[in-house]
All heavy atoms as an XYZ file, in Angstrom:
980
protein
N      33.062    421.563     49.144
C      33.282    420.712     50.270
C      32.839    419.280     49.939
O      33.489    418.308     50.323
C      32.477    421.250     51.429
C      32.548    420.397     52.690
S      34.114    420.765     53.504
C      33.797    419.882     55.015
N      31.729    419.104     49.209
C      31.222    417.855     48.795
C      32.233    417.159     47.900
O      32.452    415.912     48.026
C      29.873    418.065     48.084
C      29.114    416.723     47.916
O      29.534    415.719     48.536
N      28.141    416.709     47.121
N      32.894    417.843     47.005
C      33.872    417.265     46.130
C      35.105    416.804     46.872
O      35.710    415.747     46.563
C      34.393    418.377     45.088
O      33.173    418.882     44.449
C      35.261    417.768     44.049
N      35.530    417.530     47.940
C      36.625    417.133     48.778
C      36.365    415.818     49.507
O      37.209    414.958     49.594
C      36.929    418.259     49.766
C      38.155    417.993     50.686
C      39.424    417.870     49.873
C      38.297    419.135     51.691
N      35.183    415.635     50.024
C      34.819    414.423     50.720
C      34.798    413.213     49.761
O      35.308    412.176     50.093
C      33.449    414.607     51.402
C      32.955    413.289     51.993
C      33.505    415.656     52.465
N      34.303    413.444     48.552
C      34.266    412.383     47.562
C      35.730    412.002     47.173
O      36.006    410.811     47.032
C      33.524    412.876     46.309
C      32.014    412.921     46.470
C      31.394    413.301     45.151
C      29.861    413.434     45.310
N      29.276    413.854     44.051
N      36.596    412.931     47.053
C      37.965    412.637     46.703
C      38.683    411.840     47.821
O      39.419    410.901     47.505
C      38.722    413.914     46.405
N      38.460    412.220     49.035
C      39.045    411.509     50.181
C      38.521    410.081     50.246
O      39.256    409.136     50.454
C      38.835    412.287     51.510
C      39.610    413.591     51.442
C      39.229    411.453     52.686
C      39.291    414.527     52.601
N      37.203    409.899     50.149
C      36.600    408.572     50.206
C      37.126    407.729     49.090
O      37.467    406.523     49.250
C      35.047    408.681     50.224
C      34.434    407.309     50.045
C      34.577    409.326     51.482
N      37.192    408.262     47.865
C      37.664    407.484     46.713
C      39.136    407.081     46.895
O      39.490    405.925     46.603
C      37.549    408.379     45.440
C      38.014    407.676     44.124
C      37.186    406.454     43.880
C      37.951    408.672     43.011
N      39.999    407.953     47.415
C      41.371    407.625     47.618
C      41.535    406.560     48.698
O      42.415    405.653     48.610
C      42.218    408.846     47.924
O      41.833    409.371     49.176
N      40.766    406.626     49.724
C      40.816    405.608     50.854
C      40.353    404.246     50.324
O      40.991    403.230     50.596
C      39.944    406.054     52.031
C      40.579    407.119     52.888
C      39.592    407.561     53.990
C      41.830    406.653     53.550
N      39.274    404.184     49.548
C      38.821    402.892     49.038
C      39.778    402.341     48.034
O      40.006    401.122     48.037
C      37.378    403.061     48.445
O      37.468    404.030     47.398
C      36.367    403.383     49.456
N      40.414    403.131     47.246
C      41.389    402.705     46.291
C      42.573    402.087     46.969
O      43.102    400.978     46.635
C      41.813    403.778     45.349
O      40.691    404.377     44.704
C      42.799    403.301     44.285
N      43.015    402.728     48.057
C      44.159    402.221     48.813
C      43.820    400.874     49.500
O      44.639    399.977     49.534
C      44.563    403.260     49.888
O      44.837    404.515     49.265
C      45.786    402.846     50.658
N      42.639    400.773     50.050
C      42.271    399.552     50.743
C      42.096    398.417     49.781
O      42.417    397.285     50.108
C      40.935    399.732     51.495
C      41.035    400.704     52.744
C      39.656    400.982     53.328
C      41.973    400.141     53.804
N      41.616    398.654     48.610
C      41.423    397.589     47.599
C      42.766    397.187     46.971
O      43.080    396.018     46.776
C      40.447    398.064     46.477
C      40.440    397.091     45.348
C      39.071    398.229     47.070
N      43.677    398.169     46.786
C      44.952    397.885     46.105
C      46.014    397.332     46.989
O      46.914    396.635     46.573
C      45.476    399.162     45.450
N      45.929    397.540     48.280
C      46.973    397.112     49.217
C      47.180    395.588     49.221
O      48.359    395.132     49.117
C      46.605    397.570     50.625
N      46.145    394.732     49.248
C      46.436    393.315     49.232
C      47.094    392.866     47.893
O      47.899    391.939     47.848
C      45.043    392.629     49.377
C      44.223    393.687     49.954
C      44.781    395.013     49.526
N      46.704    393.493     46.806
C      47.297    393.133     45.503
C      48.766    393.507     45.428
O      49.579    392.752     44.843
C      46.525    393.783     44.381
N      49.106    394.628     45.999
C      50.520    395.034     45.989
C      51.358    394.143     46.954
O      52.483    393.786     46.648
C      50.625    396.520     46.425
C      49.988    397.407     45.351
C      52.087    396.941     46.646
C      49.828    398.835     45.762
N      50.782    393.779     48.080
C      51.521    392.999     49.083
C      51.625    391.495     48.720
O      52.408    390.774     49.272
C      50.869    393.118     50.449
N      50.802    391.030     47.760
C      50.792    389.612     47.420
C      52.099    389.204     46.756
O      52.663    389.997     45.971
C      49.593    389.303     46.504
N      52.591    388.005     47.000
C      53.841    387.552     46.331
C      53.593    387.383     44.818
O      52.546    386.952     44.380
C      54.133    386.237     46.971
C      52.883    385.783     47.555
C      52.069    387.020     47.877
N      54.603    387.727     44.059
C      54.484    387.658     42.632
C      54.916    386.220     42.188
O      55.954    385.759     42.500
C      55.454    388.691     41.927
C      55.129    390.115     42.315
C      53.726    390.546     41.836
O      53.358    390.199     40.756
N      53.020    391.202     42.729
N      54.036    385.538     41.484
C      54.272    384.180     41.004
C      54.654    384.240     39.543
O      53.747    384.312     38.692
C      53.027    383.324     41.257
C      53.283    381.847     41.022
O      54.441    381.481     40.905
O      52.319    381.116     40.885
N      55.957    384.160     39.255
C      56.394    384.219     37.893
C      56.424    382.934     37.178
O      56.351    382.837     35.992
C      57.818    384.841     37.811
C      57.815    386.287     38.314
N      57.297    387.316     37.563
C      58.335    386.851     39.425
C      57.440    388.463     38.203
N      58.079    388.168     39.339
N      56.536    381.824     37.915
C      56.577    380.498     37.355
C      55.480    379.653     37.994
O      55.687    379.058     39.015
C      57.949    379.852     37.529
C      58.088    378.559     36.744
O      57.159    378.102     36.129
N      59.322    378.059     36.747
N      54.340    379.533     37.372
C      53.222    378.771     37.991
C      53.526    377.318     38.169
O      52.987    376.716     39.051
C      52.024    378.958     37.000
C      52.661    379.386     35.754
C      53.956    380.062     36.070
N      54.369    376.685     37.354
C      54.671    375.270     37.564
C      55.527    375.069     38.824
O      55.477    373.990     39.402
C      55.448    374.726     36.335
C      54.586    374.668     35.105
C      55.373    374.153     33.954
O      56.570    374.091     33.983
N      54.646    373.741     32.918
N      56.308    376.019     39.159
C      57.197    375.865     40.310
C      56.503    375.910     41.611
O      56.844    375.247     42.574
C      58.251    376.987     40.292
C      59.395    376.805     41.259
C      60.446    377.884     41.064
O      60.120    378.997     40.603
N      61.663    377.587     41.411
N      55.383    376.667     41.733
C      54.637    376.794     42.982
C      53.254    376.141     42.844
O      52.229    376.736     43.107
C      54.449    378.258     43.314
C      55.712    379.021     43.471
N      56.573    378.849     44.543
C      56.325    379.940     42.627
C      57.616    379.639     44.377
N      57.495    380.281     43.244
N      53.224    374.914     42.482
C      51.978    374.203     42.268
C      51.357    373.809     43.589
O      51.986    373.418     44.548
C      52.243    372.889     41.464
O      51.079    372.198     41.290
N      50.007    373.991     43.691
C      49.267    373.700     44.917
C      48.943    372.155     44.996
O      48.681    371.662     46.043
C      47.953    374.447     44.883
C      48.131    375.989     44.912
C      48.431    376.457     46.303
O      48.070    375.850     47.284
N      49.150    377.613     46.365
N      48.958    371.496     43.852
C      48.548    370.104     43.798
C      49.706    369.205     44.258
O      50.794    369.307     43.728
C      48.138    369.726     42.379
C      47.348    368.495     42.319
N      47.933    367.243     42.277
C      45.982    368.238     42.213
C      46.977    366.319     42.242
N      45.776    366.955     42.205
N      49.533    368.302     45.271
C      50.649    367.540     45.771
C      51.124    366.495     44.836
O      52.287    366.032     44.952
C      50.051    366.857     47.060
C      48.561    366.865     46.848
C      48.262    368.100     45.974
N      50.357    365.986     43.907
C      50.787    364.981     42.993
C      51.306    365.504     41.697
O      51.627    364.738     40.779
C      49.597    364.010     42.692
C      49.222    363.195     43.912
O      50.021    362.959     44.802
N      47.966    362.838     43.972
N      51.416    366.842     41.571
C      51.935    367.417     40.334
C      53.461    367.472     40.404
O      53.977    368.428     40.989
C      51.284    368.818     40.180
C      51.610    369.367     38.806
O      52.159    368.671     37.939
N      51.340    370.648     38.644
N      54.150    366.521     39.840
C      55.579    366.502     39.863
C      56.075    366.862     38.472
O      55.456    366.554     37.471
C      56.097    365.107     40.211
C      55.730    364.653     41.571
N      56.187    365.236     42.689
C      54.808    363.725     41.955
C      55.662    364.613     43.741
N      54.844    363.719     43.281
N      57.202    367.553     38.446
C      57.764    367.905     37.191
C      58.460    366.652     36.582
O      59.533    366.197     36.982
C      58.858    368.985     37.396
C      59.345    369.543     36.055
O      58.871    369.095     34.995
N      60.185    370.492     36.056
N      57.775    366.023     35.588
C      58.260    364.755     35.067
C      59.098    364.943     33.812
O      59.534    363.943     33.224
C      57.036    363.853     34.679
O      56.231    364.535     33.755
C      56.265    363.504     35.971
N      59.401    366.188     33.445
C      60.198    366.440     32.290
C      61.646    366.090     32.628
O      62.181    366.577     33.606
C      60.152    367.910     31.886
C      59.517    368.092     30.563
C      59.494    369.587     30.223
O      59.919    370.442     30.961
N      59.054    369.864     28.986
N      62.255    365.290     31.826
C      63.655    364.897     32.038
C      64.432    365.284     30.754
O      63.896    365.190     29.667
C      63.788    363.431     32.342
C      63.125    362.971     33.619
C      63.266    361.487     33.792
O      63.810    360.779     32.979
N      62.821    360.973     34.946
N      65.687    365.651     30.969
C      66.473    366.028     29.768
C      66.622    364.805     28.845
O      66.811    363.718     29.296
C      67.797    366.499     30.315
C      67.849    365.912     31.682
C      66.456    365.750     32.179
N      66.541    365.088     27.588
C      66.687    363.994     26.604
C      68.130    363.846     26.188
O      68.839    364.826     26.104
C      65.768    364.228     25.363
O      66.235    365.493     24.756
C      64.364    364.276     25.728
N      68.560    362.641     25.960
C      69.943    362.373     25.572
C      69.894    362.036     24.091
O      69.034    361.306     23.630
C      70.502    361.249     26.351
C      70.688    361.528     27.839
C      71.269    360.328     28.589
C      71.390    360.616     30.031
N      71.943    359.489     30.762
N      70.874    362.588     23.336
C      70.934    362.229     21.904
C      71.257    360.740     21.717
O      72.003    360.153     22.482
C      72.066    363.109     21.397
C      72.912    363.450     22.574
C      71.982    363.451     23.757
N      70.667    360.132     20.704
C      70.873    358.771     20.398
C      72.069    358.658     19.488
O      72.061    359.285     18.422
C      69.662    358.130     19.775
C      68.496    358.199     20.761
C      69.964    356.703     19.350
C      67.172    357.736     20.160
N      73.111    357.951     19.876
C      74.306    357.808     19.071
C      74.340    356.346     18.610
O      74.391    355.445     19.397
C      75.557    358.121     19.900
C      76.761    357.951     19.035
C      75.454    359.548     20.420
N      74.315    356.181     17.297
C      74.410    354.828     16.688
C      75.802    354.626     16.197
O      76.348    355.472     15.461
C      73.406    354.661     15.556
C      71.968    354.784     16.033
C      71.026    354.600     14.886
C      69.607    354.684     15.299
N      68.672    354.538     14.203
N      76.401    353.579     16.591
C      77.764    353.263     16.128
C      77.755    351.922     15.393
O      77.165    350.960     15.811
C      78.775    353.108     17.333
C      79.055    354.471     17.927
O      79.089    355.469     17.235
N      79.269    354.534     19.214
N      78.388    351.902     14.283
C      78.595    350.647     13.562
C      80.092    350.621     13.107
O      80.771    351.602     13.339
C      77.646    350.518     12.389
O      77.995    351.446     11.367
N      80.480    349.620     12.426
C      81.857    349.529     12.018
C      82.246    350.588     10.993
O      83.404    350.938     10.832
C      82.196    348.151     11.520
C      81.435    347.747     10.289
N      80.144    347.343     10.327
C      81.787    347.735      8.985
C      79.695    347.102      9.063
N      80.695    347.292      8.249
N      81.294    351.158     10.288
C      81.567    352.181      9.300
C      81.451    353.586      9.825
O      81.926    354.536      9.223
C      80.597    352.025      8.050
C      80.898    350.817      7.278
O      81.979    350.278      7.277
N      79.887    350.295      6.571
N      80.778    353.754     10.956
C      80.536    355.101     11.438
C      81.688    355.600     12.342
O      82.336    354.771     12.999
C      79.220    355.178     12.297
C      78.005    354.980     11.437
O      78.118    355.226     10.219
O      76.937    354.745     11.980
N      81.874    356.875     12.372
C      82.862    357.478     13.284
C      82.100    357.852     14.552
O      81.001    358.357     14.513
C      83.526    358.716     12.666
C      84.452    359.396     13.635
C      84.236    358.308     11.397
N      82.689    357.571     15.700
C      82.044    357.909     16.995
C      81.803    359.390     17.062
O      82.620    360.197     16.808
C      82.987    357.459     18.166
C      82.338    357.741     19.458
C      83.301    357.274     20.587
C      82.705    357.622     21.935
N      83.643    357.338     23.007
N      80.530    359.708     17.389
C      80.081    361.141     17.512
C      80.237    361.589     18.937
O      79.879    360.841     19.834
C      78.641    361.304     17.029
C      78.442    360.977     15.582
C      77.023    361.143     15.183
C      76.810    360.731     13.751
N      75.447    360.829     13.376
N      80.747    362.740     19.140
C      80.901    363.296     20.462
C      80.841    364.812     20.355
O      80.583    365.381     19.276
C      82.198    362.859     21.106
O      83.306    363.430     20.431
N      81.052    365.508     21.461
C      80.982    366.949     21.443
C      82.087    367.555     20.604
O      81.950    368.606     20.030
C      81.113    367.498     22.904
N      83.218    366.868     20.462
C      84.320    367.360     19.675
C      84.835    366.264     18.809
O      85.844    365.608     19.110
C      85.413    367.898     20.627
C      86.337    368.873     19.931
O      86.228    369.121     18.742
N      87.246    369.487     20.688
N      84.126    365.907     17.733
C      84.418    364.709     16.955
C      85.799    364.672     16.382
O      86.365    363.594     16.261
C      83.360    364.750     15.863
C      82.968    366.153     15.689
C      83.117    366.723     17.064
N      86.410    365.745     15.941
C      87.685    365.668     15.301
C      88.790    365.141     16.195
O      89.821    364.694     15.730
C      88.066    367.048     14.707
O      88.160    368.005     15.798
N      88.609    365.175     17.532
C      89.632    364.610     18.426
C      89.591    363.099     18.414
O      90.564    362.476     18.802
C      89.397    365.133     19.860
C      89.775    366.559     20.024
N      91.076    366.990     19.957
C      89.055    367.655     20.282
C      91.117    368.306     20.117
N      89.900    368.745     20.329
N      88.495    362.499     17.973
C      88.404    361.016     17.920
C      88.737    360.476     16.587
O      88.793    359.264     16.424
C      86.942    360.618     18.273
C      86.531    361.020     19.658
O      87.371    361.111     20.530
N      85.262    361.350     19.858
N      89.018    361.300     15.622
C      89.320    360.770     14.280
C      90.708    360.384     14.163
O      91.673    360.877     14.852
C      89.011    361.890     13.202
C      87.573    362.244     13.150
C      86.512    361.574     13.655
C      86.999    363.398     12.501
N      85.313    362.209     13.369
C      85.602    363.378     12.648
C      87.571    364.490     11.820
C      84.749    364.344     12.142
C      86.710    365.422     11.334
C      85.360    365.392     11.522
N      90.975    359.436     13.282
C      92.336    358.904     13.019
C      92.545    358.868     11.510
O      91.640    358.723     10.756
C      92.480    357.502     13.654
C      92.383    357.532     15.150
C      92.644    356.178     15.711
C      92.624    356.095     17.194
N      92.049    357.076     17.991
N      93.830    358.930     11.134
C      94.213    358.826      9.738
C      93.722    357.496      9.169
O      93.869    356.419      9.866
C      95.706    358.945      9.588
C      96.146    358.708      8.150
C      96.174    360.372     10.009
N      93.112    357.471      8.011
C      92.602    356.286      7.443
C      91.087    356.103      7.562
O      90.482    355.328      6.831
N      90.481    356.758      8.553
C      89.045    356.670      8.752
C      88.358    357.465      7.671
O      88.913    358.362      7.087
C      88.612    357.259     10.091
C      88.908    356.376     11.290
C      88.398    357.039     12.570
O      88.595    358.237     12.766
N      87.758    356.270     13.400
N      87.082    357.095      7.460
C      86.245    357.867      6.542
C      85.663    359.082      7.294
O      85.310    358.992      8.453
C      85.060    357.051      6.032
C      85.464    356.123      4.928
C      84.200    355.727      4.158
C      84.574    354.871      2.952
N      85.190    355.594      1.852
N      85.634    360.249      6.624
C      85.062    361.461      7.153
C      83.532    361.328      7.098
O      82.929    360.921      6.068
C      85.500    362.647      6.315
C      85.006    364.010      6.777
C      85.819    364.458      7.982
C      85.203    365.020      5.655
N      82.831    361.579      8.258
C      81.366    361.528      8.248
C      80.792    362.447      7.166
O      81.329    363.519      6.928
C      80.982    361.968      9.654
C      82.178    361.704     10.472
C      83.368    361.960      9.554
N      79.679    362.037      6.569
C      79.122    362.796      5.453
C      78.621    364.178      5.877
O      78.557    365.048      5.009
C      77.922    362.011      4.873
O      76.937    361.794      5.863
N      78.355    364.419      7.140
C      77.918    365.716      7.542
C      78.971    366.811      7.374
O      78.696    367.987      7.398
C      77.428    365.690      8.999
C      78.541    365.395     10.008
C      77.952    365.059     11.350
O      76.936    364.393     11.456
N      78.686    365.438     12.391
N      80.256    366.379      7.215
C      81.334    367.329      7.037
C      81.844    367.420      5.583
O      82.888    367.971      5.292
C      82.511    366.910      7.922
C      82.182    366.904      9.394
C      81.987    365.711     10.077
C      82.001    368.095     10.053
C      81.606    365.694     11.378
C      81.631    368.127     11.390
C      81.424    366.898     12.059
O      81.045    366.900     13.380
N      81.042    366.926      4.667
C      81.427    366.954      3.214
C      81.099    368.294      2.598
O      81.547    368.542      1.466
C      80.738    365.873      2.428
C      81.196    364.475      2.809
N      80.728    363.349      2.143
C      82.056    364.046      3.729
C      81.328    362.254      2.653
N      82.122    362.684      3.633
N      80.330    369.152      3.229
C      79.926    370.402      2.633
C      81.014    371.460      2.466
O      82.095    371.396      3.072
N      80.815    372.392      1.593
C      81.758    373.438      1.291
C      82.051    374.373      2.437
O      83.051    375.025      2.524
C      81.330    374.268      0.059
C      81.396    373.483     -1.226
C      81.085    374.349     -2.410
O      80.386    375.355     -2.293
N      81.493    373.967     -3.608
N      81.087    374.414      3.411
C      81.291    375.343      4.538
C      82.447    374.937      5.425
O      82.994    375.757      6.197
C      79.976    375.425      5.365
O      79.690    374.159      5.913
N      82.922    373.682      5.314
C      84.013    373.227      6.149
C      85.341    373.354      5.418
O      86.418    373.243      6.049
C      83.789    371.738      6.530
C      82.639    371.544      7.485
C      81.436    371.116      7.026
C      82.769    371.808      8.857
C      80.358    370.970      7.900
C      81.755    371.651      9.751
C      80.535    371.228      9.204
O      79.500    371.050     10.081
N      85.326    373.593      4.112
C      86.524    373.686      3.333
C      87.388    374.910      3.687
O      86.847    375.972      4.041
C      86.227    373.677      1.816
C      85.630    372.361      1.335
C      85.331    372.387     -0.148
O      85.564    373.377     -0.808
N      84.810    371.320     -0.601
N      88.725    374.718      3.691
C      89.649    375.807      4.039
C      90.667    375.968      2.950
O      91.089    375.023      2.307
C      90.368    375.336      5.367
C      91.466    376.353      5.726
C      89.450    375.168      6.479
N      91.013    377.237      2.714
C      92.102    377.545      1.744
C      93.441    377.466      2.442
O      93.651    378.136      3.432
C      91.865    378.924      1.184
C      92.866    379.313      0.124
O      93.584    378.430     -0.344
O      92.989    380.521     -0.181
N      94.287    376.550      1.975
C      95.549    376.332      2.675
C      96.467    377.545      2.664
O      97.326    377.705      3.471
C      96.271    375.125      2.046
C      96.868    375.427      0.698
N      96.130    375.451     -0.425
C      98.167    375.729      0.326
C      96.886    375.756     -1.483
N      98.143    375.921     -1.006
N      96.295    378.419      1.690
C      97.117    379.674      1.612
C      96.905    380.620      2.771
O      97.722    381.455      3.073
C      96.834    380.388      0.278
C      97.315    379.599     -0.891
O      98.364    378.944     -0.846
N      96.606    379.662     -1.991
N      95.741    380.518      3.438
C      95.446    381.455      4.522
C      95.923    380.942      5.852
O      95.774    381.586      6.882
C      93.960    381.707      4.551
C      93.411    382.385      3.324
C      91.873    382.558      3.385
O      91.209    382.077      4.249
N      91.371    383.273      2.401
N      96.534    379.742      5.889
C      96.994    379.180      7.136
C      98.420    378.634      6.938
O      98.621    377.772      6.094
C      96.031    378.032      7.579
C      94.573    378.487      7.683
N      94.144    379.143      8.785
C      93.596    378.364      6.844
C      92.901    379.436      8.600
N      92.515    378.954      7.447
N      99.354    379.108      7.754
C     100.767    378.748      7.615
C     100.974    377.256      7.981
O     101.934    376.672      7.404
C     101.625    379.648      8.489
C     101.655    381.027      8.085
C     102.527    381.878      8.940
C     102.494    383.370      8.547
N     103.275    384.211      9.403
N     100.175    376.687      8.816
C     100.391    375.288      9.277
C     100.099    374.262      8.141
O     100.500    373.146      8.201
C      99.465    374.949     10.415
C      99.801    375.624     11.693
C      98.799    375.149     12.769
C      99.087    375.764     14.102
N      98.168    375.209     15.145
N      99.277    374.695      7.151
C      98.755    373.741      6.222
C      99.607    373.660      4.941
O      99.951    374.665      4.347
C      97.318    374.097      5.850
C      96.346    374.244      6.975
C      94.950    374.602      6.479
C      96.301    373.019      7.832
N      99.906    372.417      4.532
C     100.671    372.192      3.314
C      99.696    372.325      2.111
O      98.480    372.228      2.288
C     101.332    370.865      3.357
O     100.324    369.819      3.465
N     100.251    372.398      0.953
C      99.438    372.434     -0.280
C      98.848    371.088     -0.498
O      99.571    370.053     -0.466
C     100.287    372.883     -1.449
C      99.492    372.965     -2.708
C     100.347    373.424     -3.897
C      99.537    373.496     -5.138
N     100.339    373.841     -6.316
N      97.518    370.985     -0.593
C      96.904    369.636     -0.843
C      97.244    369.125     -2.220
O      97.391    369.921     -3.182
C      95.415    369.939     -0.694
C      95.231    371.371     -0.952
C      96.545    372.038     -0.520
N      97.401    367.796     -2.335
C      97.690    367.214     -3.630
C      96.360    367.096     -4.500
O      95.296    367.598     -4.082
N      96.515    366.404     -5.589
C      95.360    366.203     -6.418
C      94.324    365.377     -5.681
O      94.648    364.401     -4.978
C      95.826    365.417     -7.697
C      94.741    365.218     -8.723
C      95.242    364.530     -9.945
C      94.108    364.374    -10.936
N      94.552    363.637    -12.155
N      93.065    365.789     -5.817
C      91.912    365.136     -5.120
C      92.033    365.202     -3.623
O      91.492    364.322     -2.934
C      91.720    363.715     -5.630
C      91.467    363.615     -7.072
O      90.705    364.480     -7.648
N      91.999    362.610     -7.745
N      92.643    366.218     -3.117
C      92.733    366.443     -1.657
C      92.198    367.816     -1.298
O      92.247    368.714     -2.066
C      94.193    366.302     -1.144
C      94.774    364.886     -1.364
C      96.201    364.796     -0.885
O      96.804    365.830     -0.587
N      96.744    363.587     -0.821
N      91.678    367.907     -0.044
C      91.110    369.183      0.397
C      91.277    369.310      1.895
O      91.071    368.285      2.634
C      89.591    369.226      0.065
C      88.875    370.426      0.617
C      89.342    371.727     -0.040
O      89.425    371.800     -1.230
N      89.650    372.698      0.804
N      91.634    370.452      2.390
C      91.690    370.707      3.806
C      90.301    371.152      4.294
O      89.598    371.910      3.619
C      92.673    371.841      4.157
C      94.101    371.429      4.141
C      94.986    371.700      3.171
C      94.789    370.682      5.151
N      96.214    371.171      3.476
C      96.083    370.545      4.700
C      94.432    370.129      6.346
C      97.071    369.847      5.435
C      95.351    369.449      7.062
C      96.655    369.345      6.668
N      89.877    370.656      5.423
C      88.619    371.120      6.054
C      88.953    371.481      7.487
O      89.958    371.059      8.041
C      87.505    370.025      6.010
C      87.875    368.824      6.868
C      87.145    369.685      4.585
C      86.675    367.933      7.180
N      88.072    372.261      8.100
C      88.265    372.680      9.482
C      87.027    372.213     10.244
O      85.916    372.573      9.931
C      88.436    374.190      9.576
C      88.693    374.660     11.014
C      89.013    376.116     11.059
C      89.331    376.535     12.501
N      89.604    378.002     12.548
N      87.304    371.466     11.353
C      86.190    370.972     12.238
C      86.635    371.236     13.662
O      87.690    370.703     14.084
C      85.913    369.508     11.998
C      84.818    369.000     12.911
C      85.536    369.200     10.551
N      85.886    371.990     14.391
C      86.189    372.240     15.808
C      87.579    372.787     16.053
O      88.234    372.401     16.989
C      85.880    371.013     16.671
C      84.477    370.575     16.578
O      83.575    371.422     16.493
N      84.227    369.306     16.639
N      88.081    373.597     15.149
C      89.401    374.187     15.329
C      90.553    373.323     14.834
O      91.704    373.757     14.810
N      90.289    372.104     14.405
C      91.310    371.232     13.899
C      91.243    371.210     12.361
O      90.142    371.280     11.786
C      91.148    369.810     14.411
C      91.446    369.710     15.892
O      92.195    370.533     16.468
N      90.827    368.738     16.551
N      92.382    370.990     11.725
C      92.411    370.972     10.275
C      92.621    369.515      9.864
O      93.472    368.776     10.400
C      93.540    371.824      9.723
C      93.362    373.294     10.041
C      94.012    373.865     11.106
C      92.494    374.079      9.292
C      93.816    375.215     11.448
C      92.302    375.367      9.597
C      92.964    375.952     10.676
O      92.801    377.286     10.989
N      91.804    369.072      8.874
C      91.812    367.693      8.459
C      92.012    367.662      6.933
O      91.212    368.283      6.213
C      90.526    366.953      8.885
C      90.568    365.495      8.437
C      90.268    367.089     10.356
N      93.008    366.932      6.454
C      93.237    366.769      5.039
C      92.518    365.492      4.638
O      92.729    364.429      5.217
C      94.719    366.686      4.721
C      95.092    366.512      3.265
C      94.699    367.781      2.455
C      96.598    366.292      3.116
N      91.659    365.589      3.600
C      90.877    364.448      3.160
C      91.091    364.193      1.678
O      91.439    365.082      0.934
C      89.389    364.621      3.469
C      88.835    365.826      2.702
C      89.102    364.734      4.919
C      87.303    365.846      2.613
N      90.842    362.958      1.315
C      90.782    362.627     -0.110
C      89.325    362.847     -0.535
O      88.414    362.236      0.041
C      91.121    361.094     -0.304
C      91.089    360.671     -1.695
O      90.323    361.134     -2.519
N      91.981    359.747     -2.020
N      89.129    363.752     -1.497
C      87.759    364.070     -1.890
C      87.023    363.019     -2.659
O      85.816    363.047     -2.814
C      87.723    365.409     -2.695
C      88.189    366.570     -1.858
C      88.545    365.350     -3.999
N      87.767    362.032     -3.159
C      87.095    360.960     -3.900
C      86.438    359.900     -2.981
O      85.367    359.460     -3.207
C      88.131    360.250     -4.851
C      88.723    361.163     -5.933
C      89.731    360.406     -6.748
C      87.618    361.742     -6.819
N      87.209    359.491     -1.948
C      86.658    358.438     -1.049
C      86.448    358.964      0.384
O      86.014    358.200      1.246
C      87.568    357.206     -1.028
C      88.984    357.537     -0.520
O      89.229    358.591     -0.029
N      89.872    356.594     -0.720
N      86.790    360.239      0.624
C      86.559    360.914      1.927
C      87.290    360.258      3.052
O      86.917    360.305      4.224
C      85.065    361.011      2.263
C      84.315    361.774      1.263
N      84.422    363.165      1.077
C      83.425    361.387      0.269
C      83.640    363.573      0.092
N      83.043    362.479     -0.439
N      88.508    359.654      2.757
C      89.375    359.151      3.809
C      90.168    360.298      4.394
O      90.608    361.203      3.671
C      90.322    358.083      3.250
C      89.647    356.731      3.125
O      88.542    356.533      3.609
N      90.232    355.849      2.329
N      90.452    360.245      5.682
C      91.271    361.188      6.378
C      92.755    360.839      6.112
O      93.209    359.747      6.347
C      90.999    361.207      7.898
C      89.555    361.618      8.105
C      91.945    362.115      8.612
C      89.085    361.512      9.555
N      93.483    361.855      5.592
C      94.903    361.654      5.245
C      95.841    362.260      6.323
O      96.925    361.711      6.546
C      95.222    362.301      3.898
C      94.393    361.824      2.734
C      94.639    362.643      1.459
C      94.605    360.347      2.485
N      95.405    363.330      6.925
C      96.250    364.021      7.905
C      95.381    364.866      8.819
O      94.384    365.407      8.367
C      97.288    364.880      7.202
C      98.318    365.518      8.048
C      99.339    366.289      7.199
C     100.461    366.850      7.980
N     101.408    367.580      7.134
N      95.776    364.995     10.085
C      95.042    365.873     11.031
C      96.081    366.801     11.675
O      97.131    366.355     12.191
C      94.389    365.001     12.182
C      93.370    364.049     11.501
C      93.687    365.898     13.162
C      92.741    363.056     12.491
N      95.757    368.089     11.641
C      96.605    369.077     12.262
C      95.803    369.793     13.342
O      94.782    370.427     13.094
C      97.063    370.149     11.246
C      97.926    371.241     11.925
C      97.866    369.482     10.109
N      96.215    369.564     14.631
C      95.502    370.202     15.747
C      95.855    371.651     15.803
O      96.965    372.064     15.547
C      95.917    369.524     17.033
N      94.899    372.445     16.145
C      95.091    373.911     16.213
C      95.407    374.333     17.644
O      94.951    373.860     18.623
C      93.904    374.599     15.738
C      94.085    376.091     15.480
O      95.226    376.509     15.478
N      93.055    376.836     15.272
């Protein structure tokens, strides 16, 4: 009988102690529910800095749409990862001597590998 009373008292006290913790709202983002009135979220999205000069090509989300024949290809696209084999694409002609096809944002660009001038652009 003594064990039964202890079990009942223990379960009642556990329920009384745990009930407020279960009923309390869950705060998953402490910055969102700040108690301090002067605590404002001062984080602002940063914008990329774009520098343009007479030699640079305008940078945008889809740079190959802004390129024109005769412009220099930006150096970031000189790598082998952009090179394309013309045999695998029906739209592309065979490149001449010192010419290479590259693919940027779905567009194919024929460049002169010596001076990196754009010779032709084929939209995909």
